[in-house]
Backbone as JSON Lines, residues from 0, in Angstrom:
{"i":0,"aa":"G","n":[0.3,-13.15,-17.18],"ca":[-0.7,-13.52,-16.22],"c":[-1.38,-12.29,-15.66]}
{"i":1,"aa":"S","n":[-2.35,-12.52,-14.85],"ca":[-3.07,-11.42,-14.22],"c":[-2.59,-11.25,-12.79]}
{"i":2,"aa":"G","n":[-2.9,-10.1,-12.23],"ca":[-2.48,-9.83,-10.86],"c":[-3.68,-9.75,-9.93]}
{"i":3,"aa":"W","n":[-3.44,-9.21,-8.77],"ca":[-4.48,-9.07,-7.76],"c":[-5.47,-8.0,-8.17]}
{"i":4,"aa":"T","n":[-6.74,-8.22,-7.86],"ca":[-7.79,-7.23,-8.1],"c":[-8.2,-6.65,-6.76]}
{"i":5,"aa":"L","n":[-8.28,-5.34,-6.69],"ca":[-8.75,-4.63,-5.5],"c":[-10.17,-4.16,-5.78]}
{"i":6,"aa":"S","n":[-11.08,-4.48,-4.89],"ca":[-12.47,-4.05,-5.03],"c":[-12.89,-3.25,-3.81]}
{"i":7,"aa":"V","n":[-13.66,-2.19,-4.04],"ca":[-14.24,-1.39,-2.96],"c":[-15.72,-1.75,-2.92]}
{"i":8,"aa":"L","n":[-16.18,-2.19,-1.74],"ca":[-17.55,-2.65,-1.56],"c":[-18.33,-1.7,-0.67]}
{"i":9,"aa":"D","n":[-19.62,-1.59,-0.9],"ca":[-20.51,-0.84,-0.02],"c":[-20.59,-1.59,1.31]}
{"i":10,"aa":"A","n":[-20.33,-0.92,2.42],"ca":[-20.31,-1.57,3.72],"c":[-21.67,-2.14,4.12]}
{"i":11,"aa":"A","n":[-22.74,-1.49,3.7],"ca":[-24.08,-1.94,4.1],"c":[-24.6,-3.08,3.24]}
{"i":12,"aa":"T","n":[-24.33,-3.04,1.94],"ca":[-24.94,-4.01,1.03],"c":[-23.96,-5.03,0.47]}
{"i":13,"aa":"G","n":[-22.67,-4.74,0.53],"ca":[-21.68,-5.61,-0.08],"c":[-21.57,-5.44,-1.59]}
{"i":14,"aa":"E","n":[-22.32,-4.49,-2.14],"ca":[-22.27,-4.24,-3.58],"c":[-20.91,-3.68,-3.96]}
{"i":15,"aa":"R","n":[-20.36,-4.18,-5.08],"ca":[-19.07,-3.69,-5.56],"c":[-19.26,-2.29,-6.16]}
{"i":16,"aa":"L","n":[-18.57,-1.31,-5.59],"ca":[-18.68,0.07,-6.06],"c":[-17.69,0.36,-7.18]}
{"i":17,"aa":"R","n":[-16.49,-0.17,-7.06],"ca":[-15.46,-0.01,-8.08],"c":[-14.38,-1.06,-7.83]}
{"i":18,"aa":"S","n":[-13.6,-1.32,-8.87],"ca":[-12.5,-2.27,-8.72],"c":[-11.4,-1.93,-9.71]}
{"i":19,"aa":"R","n":[-10.23,-2.46,-9.43],"ca":[-9.07,-2.27,-10.31],"c":[-8.3,-3.58,-10.36]}
{"i":20,"aa":"A","n":[-8.1,-4.08,-11.56],"ca":[-7.34,-5.32,-11.75],"c":[-5.85,-5.01,-11.78]}
{"i":21,"aa":"N","n":[-5.06,-6.01,-11.49],"ca":[-3.59,-5.94,-11.57],"c":[-2.98,-4.87,-10.68]}
{"i":22,"aa":"V","n":[-3.54,-4.7,-9.48],"ca":[-2.98,-3.75,-8.52],"c":[-1.58,-4.2,-8.12]}
{"i":23,"aa":"L","n":[-1.43,-5.47,-7.85],"ca":[-0.14,-6.08,-7.59],"c":[0.02,-7.23,-8.57]}
{"i":24,"aa":"P","n":[1.25,-7.54,-8.98],"ca":[1.43,-8.61,-9.96],"c":[1.09,-9.98,-9.4]}
{"i":25,"aa":"E","n":[0.77,-10.88,-10.3],"ca":[0.56,-12.27,-9.91],"c":[1.93,-12.86,-9.59]}
{"i":26,"aa":"W","n":[2.02,-13.58,-8.5],"ca":[3.3,-14.16,-8.11],"c":[3.4,-15.58,-8.64]}
{"i":27,"aa":"D","n":[4.59,-15.97,-9.01],"ca":[4.8,-17.3,-9.57],"c":[5.09,-18.35,-8.51]}
{"i":28,"aa":"S","n":[4.95,-17.98,-7.25],"ca":[5.19,-18.93,-6.17],"c":[4.3,-18.57,-4.99]}
{"i":29,"aa":"N","n":[4.33,-19.4,-3.97],"ca":[3.53,-19.11,-2.78],"c":[4.29,-18.23,-1.79]}
{"i":30,"aa":"I","n":[5.42,-17.67,-2.2],"ca":[6.2,-16.82,-1.32],"c":[5.61,-15.41,-1.26]}
{"i":31,"aa":"G","n":[4.96,-14.96,-2.35],"ca":[4.39,-13.63,-2.39],"c":[3.12,-13.54,-1.56]}
{"i":32,"aa":"I","n":[2.98,-12.41,-0.87],"ca":[1.8,-12.25,-0.01],"c":[1.54,-10.76,0.25]}
{"i":33,"aa":"A","n":[0.28,-10.39,0.28],"ca":[-0.08,-9.05,0.75],"c":[-0.06,-9.11,2.27]}
{"i":34,"aa":"I","n":[0.61,-8.18,2.9],"ca":[0.77,-8.26,4.35],"c":[-0.09,-7.27,5.11]}
{"i":35,"aa":"A","n":[-0.53,-6.21,4.44],"ca":[-1.32,-5.2,5.16],"c":[-2.06,-4.32,4.17]}
{"i":36,"aa":"I","n":[-3.25,-3.93,4.55],"ca":[-4.01,-2.92,3.83],"c":[-4.58,-1.97,4.86]}
{"i":37,"aa":"E","n":[-4.33,-0.67,4.67],"ca":[-4.85,0.34,5.59],"c":[-5.51,1.46,4.8]}
{"i":38,"aa":"L","n":[-6.45,2.13,5.44],"ca":[-7.09,3.32,4.88],"c":[-6.67,4.51,5.73]}
{"i":39,"aa":"A","n":[-6.26,5.58,5.06],"ca":[-5.84,6.79,5.79],"c":[-5.91,7.98,4.84]}
{"i":40,"aa":"N","n":[-6.17,9.15,5.39],"ca":[-6.12,10.36,4.57],"c":[-4.7,10.89,4.65]}
{"i":41,"aa":"L","n":[-3.96,10.74,3.55],"ca":[-2.54,11.11,3.53],"c":[-2.29,12.49,2.94]}
{"i":42,"aa":"D","n":[-3.28,13.05,2.24],"ca":[-3.06,14.33,1.57],"c":[-4.23,15.26,1.87]}
{"i":43,"aa":"A","n":[-4.32,16.36,1.15],"ca":[-5.3,17.4,1.45],"c":[-6.69,17.13,0.91]}
{"i":44,"aa":"D","n":[-6.85,16.13,0.04],"ca":[-8.19,15.87,-0.51],"c":[-9.04,15.11,0.51]}
{"i":45,"aa":"P","n":[-10.36,15.1,0.33],"ca":[-11.23,14.5,1.35],"c":[-11.25,12.96,1.34]}
{"i":46,"aa":"Q","n":[-10.78,12.32,0.27],"ca":[-10.85,10.86,0.2],"c":[-9.72,10.21,0.99]}
{"i":47,"aa":"L","n":[-10.02,9.01,1.45],"ca":[-8.99,8.19,2.07],"c":[-8.13,7.56,0.97]}
{"i":48,"aa":"E","n":[-6.86,7.36,1.28],"ca":[-5.98,6.6,0.4],"c":[-5.95,5.16,0.9]}
{"i":49,"aa":"I","n":[-5.64,4.25,0.0],"ca":[-5.51,2.84,0.33],"c":[-4.02,2.53,0.31]}
{"i":50,"aa":"V","n":[-3.5,2.09,1.44],"ca":[-2.08,1.78,1.58],"c":[-1.96,0.26,1.63]}
{"i":51,"aa":"V","n":[-1.18,-0.29,0.69],"ca":[-1.01,-1.74,0.59],"c":[0.46,-2.06,0.79]}
{"i":52,"aa":"G","n":[0.73,-3.04,1.62],"ca":[2.08,-3.56,1.77],"c":[2.1,-4.98,1.27]}
{"i":53,"aa":"S","n":[3.16,-5.35,0.57],"ca":[3.28,-6.72,0.08],"c":[4.74,-7.14,0.08]}
{"i":54,"aa":"R","n":[4.94,-8.43,-0.07],"ca":[6.31,-8.92,-0.21],"c":[6.31,-10.09,-1.18]}
{"i":55,"aa":"E","n":[7.37,-10.21,-1.9],"ca":[7.62,-11.36,-2.76],"c":[9.09,-11.67,-2.69]}
{"i":56,"aa":"R","n":[9.39,-12.88,-2.31],"ca":[10.77,-13.29,-2.12],"c":[11.49,-12.28,-1.25]}
{"i":57,"aa":"Y","n":[12.46,-11.56,-1.77],"ca":[13.24,-10.62,-0.95],"c":[12.99,-9.17,-1.33]}
{"i":58,"aa":"E","n":[11.76,-8.87,-1.75],"ca":[11.41,-7.49,-2.07],"c":[10.14,-7.1,-1.33]}
{"i":59,"aa":"A","n":[10.2,-5.96,-0.67],"ca":[9.04,-5.41,0.03],"c":[8.5,-4.25,-0.81]}
{"i":60,"aa":"T","n":[7.19,-4.15,-0.91],"ca":[6.57,-3.07,-1.69],"c":[5.54,-2.35,-0.85]}
{"i":61,"aa":"A","n":[5.59,-1.02,-0.88],"ca":[4.54,-0.17,-0.32],"c":[3.87,0.52,-1.5]}
{"i":62,"aa":"L","n":[2.55,0.5,-1.54],"ca":[1.78,1.03,-2.65],"c":[0.67,1.9,-2.08]}
{"i":63,"aa":"V","n":[0.51,3.12,-2.6],"ca":[-0.56,4.02,-2.16],"c":[-1.47,4.3,-3.34]}
{"i":64,"aa":"L","n":[-2.77,4.04,-3.16],"ca":[-3.77,4.26,-4.19],"c":[-4.75,5.33,-3.75]}
{"i":65,"aa":"D","n":[-5.23,6.13,-4.68],"ca":[-6.29,7.08,-4.39],"c":[-7.55,6.27,-4.07]}
{"i":66,"aa":"G","n":[-8.19,6.55,-2.95],"ca":[-9.36,5.78,-2.53],"c":[-10.58,5.96,-3.41]}
{"i":67,"aa":"R","n":[-10.65,7.04,-4.14],"ca":[-11.81,7.28,-5.02],"c":[-11.61,6.69,-6.41]}
{"i":68,"aa":"T","n":[-10.44,6.93,-7.0],"ca":[-10.2,6.49,-8.39],"c":[-9.46,5.16,-8.48]}
{"i":69,"aa":"L","n":[-8.82,4.75,-7.39],"ca":[-7.97,3.55,-7.32],"c":[-6.72,3.67,-8.19]}
{"i":70,"aa":"E","n":[-6.38,4.89,-8.59],"ca":[-5.14,5.11,-9.35],"c":[-3.95,5.11,-8.39]}
{"i":71,"aa":"T","n":[-2.83,4.62,-8.87],"ca":[-1.61,4.59,-8.07],"c":[-1.09,6.01,-7.85]}
{"i":72,"aa":"Q","n":[-0.89,6.37,-6.59],"ca":[-0.27,7.66,-6.28],"c":[1.25,7.5,-6.22]}
{"i":73,"aa":"W","n":[1.71,6.41,-5.62],"ca":[3.12,6.04,-5.67],"c":[3.29,4.59,-5.26]}
{"i":74,"aa":"Q","n":[4.41,4.05,-5.69],"ca":[4.77,2.68,-5.34],"c":[6.27,2.66,-5.09]}
{"i":75,"aa":"R","n":[6.67,2.0,-4.03],"ca":[8.1,1.94,-3.68],"c":[8.45,0.5,-3.36]}
{"i":76,"aa":"T","n":[9.44,-0.04,-4.06],"ca":[9.93,-1.4,-3.8],"c":[11.29,-1.29,-3.13]}
{"i":77,"aa":"L","n":[11.43,-2.02,-2.04],"ca":[12.64,-1.99,-1.22],"c":[13.18,-3.4,-1.08]}
{"i":78,"aa":"G","n":[14.46,-3.52,-0.87],"ca":[15.04,-4.83,-0.6],"c":[14.66,-5.31,0.79]}
{"i":79,"aa":"G","n":[14.58,-6.6,0.96],"ca":[14.29,-7.19,2.26],"c":[12.86,-7.66,2.36]}
{"i":80,"aa":"L","n":[12.62,-8.57,3.28],"ca":[11.28,-9.08,3.51],"c":[10.47,-8.09,4.33]}
{"i":81,"aa":"A","n":[9.26,-7.8,3.91],"ca":[8.38,-6.9,4.66],"c":[7.54,-7.71,5.63]}
{"i":82,"aa":"W","n":[7.38,-7.18,6.83],"ca":[6.56,-7.85,7.84],"c":[5.33,-7.05,8.19]}
{"i":83,"aa":"D","n":[5.36,-5.75,8.0],"ca":[4.2,-4.93,8.34],"c":[4.32,-3.57,7.64]}
{"i":84,"aa":"V","n":[3.18,-2.97,7.36],"ca":[3.11,-1.62,6.81],"c":[2.03,-0.89,7.58]}
{"i":85,"aa":"E","n":[2.35,0.3,8.07],"ca":[1.38,1.09,8.82],"c":[1.52,2.56,8.46]}
{"i":86,"aa":"V","n":[0.41,3.28,8.59],"ca":[0.42,4.73,8.44],"c":[0.64,5.31,9.84]}
{"i":87,"aa":"V","n":[1.61,6.21,9.94],"ca":[1.94,6.82,11.24],"c":[1.94,8.34,11.09]}
{"i":88,"aa":"Q","n":[1.7,9.03,12.18],"ca":[1.76,10.5,12.2],"c":[3.12,10.9,12.75]}
{"i":89,"aa":"T","n":[3.78,11.82,12.06],"ca":[5.07,12.34,12.52],"c":[4.98,13.86,12.61]}
{"i":90,"aa":"A","n":[6.02,14.48,13.13],"ca":[6.05,15.94,13.21],"c":[5.98,16.57,11.83]}
{"i":91,"aa":"E","n":[6.47,15.86,10.8],"ca":[6.44,16.37,9.42],"c":[5.15,16.02,8.7]}
{"i":92,"aa":"G","n":[4.22,15.34,9.37],"ca":[2.97,14.91,8.74],"c":[2.92,13.4,8.62]}
{"i":93,"aa":"P","n":[1.89,12.89,7.93],"ca":[1.73,11.44,7.84],"c":[2.86,10.79,7.06]}
{"i":94,"aa":"A","n":[3.15,9.54,7.42],"ca":[4.19,8.77,6.76],"c":[3.75,7.31,6.7]}
{"i":95,"aa":"V","n":[4.39,6.56,5.83],"ca":[4.14,5.12,5.73],"c":[5.36,4.42,6.3]}
{"i":96,"aa":"A","n":[5.15,3.65,7.36],"ca":[6.22,2.89,7.99],"c":[6.17,1.47,7.44]}
{"i":97,"aa":"I","n":[7.3,0.97,6.99],"ca":[7.36,-0.4,6.49],"c":[8.48,-1.11,7.25]}
{"i":98,"aa":"A","n":[8.15,-2.23,7.85],"ca":[9.12,-2.99,8.63],"c":[9.7,-4.09,7.75]}
{"i":99,"aa":"T","n":[10.98,-3.96,7.43],"ca":[11.71,-5.02,6.73],"c":[12.7,-5.55,7.75]}
{"i":100,"aa":"E","n":[13.91,-5.89,7.34],"ca":[14.9,-6.29,8.33],"c":[15.28,-5.11,9.22]}
{"i":101,"aa":"R","n":[14.88,-3.91,8.8],"ca":[15.01,-2.7,9.61],"c":[13.8,-1.81,9.31]}
{"i":102,"aa":"A","n":[13.46,-0.95,10.22],"ca":[12.3,-0.07,10.01],"c":[12.66,1.01,9.0]}
{"i":103,"aa":"R","n":[11.7,1.32,8.11],"ca":[11.88,2.39,7.14],"c":[10.66,3.3,7.19]}
{"i":104,"aa":"L","n":[10.88,4.57,6.99],"ca":[9.8,5.54,7.01],"c":[9.76,6.25,5.66]}
{"i":105,"aa":"L","n":[8.61,6.17,4.97],"ca":[8.44,6.75,3.66],"c":[7.5,7.94,3.75]}
{"i":106,"aa":"D","n":[7.81,9.0,3.01],"ca":[6.93,10.16,2.96],"c":[5.58,9.74,2.39]}
{"i":107,"aa":"A","n":[4.49,10.12,3.03],"ca":[3.15,9.68,2.63],"c":[2.72,10.25,1.28]}
{"i":108,"aa":"I","n":[3.21,11.41,0.9],"ca":[2.81,12.05,-0.35],"c":[3.64,11.55,-1.53]}
{"i":109,"aa":"S","n":[4.95,11.41,-1.34],"ca":[5.85,11.1,-2.46],"c":[6.4,9.68,-2.45]}
{"i":110,"aa":"G","n":[6.42,9.04,-1.31],"ca":[7.04,7.71,-1.2],"c":[8.55,7.75,-1.01]}
{"i":111,"aa":"V","n":[9.12,8.96,-0.95],"ca":[10.56,9.1,-0.74],"c":[10.91,8.64,0.67]}
{"i":112,"aa":"E","n":[12.0,7.91,0.78],"ca":[12.41,7.39,2.08],"c":[12.94,8.52,2.96]}
{"i":113,"aa":"R","n":[12.33,8.68,4.15],"ca":[12.77,9.7,5.09],"c":[13.96,9.2,5.91]}
{"i":114,"aa":"W","n":[13.87,7.97,6.38],"ca":[14.97,7.36,7.13],"c":[14.78,5.85,7.19]}
{"i":115,"aa":"Q","n":[15.87,5.17,7.55],"ca":[15.82,3.71,7.75],"c":[16.66,3.33,8.94]}
């Protein structure tokens, strides 16, 4: 099957500037859902990254895409239901916070879990 398609649109005209198919897999039930999409500059390049949080059954996924190319920078799947994904600033730099049954903090550049 096919998965979710992410499209970037021109804010003024609504014209599709670029898109990427199968960003997230197609779910075989109504349990799967994208829970959050945020834009943030997570690294040293000038483009914003696209941070997507999703859940399917008992797996939470955080996915970071390059905002210009839409290529995956990293993807991390964790056990537990995800309720929210946010980009936060920490003393060590930006991080991706994902709320499952407990809060988890992922490094914004690598996706490595800093703490839970």
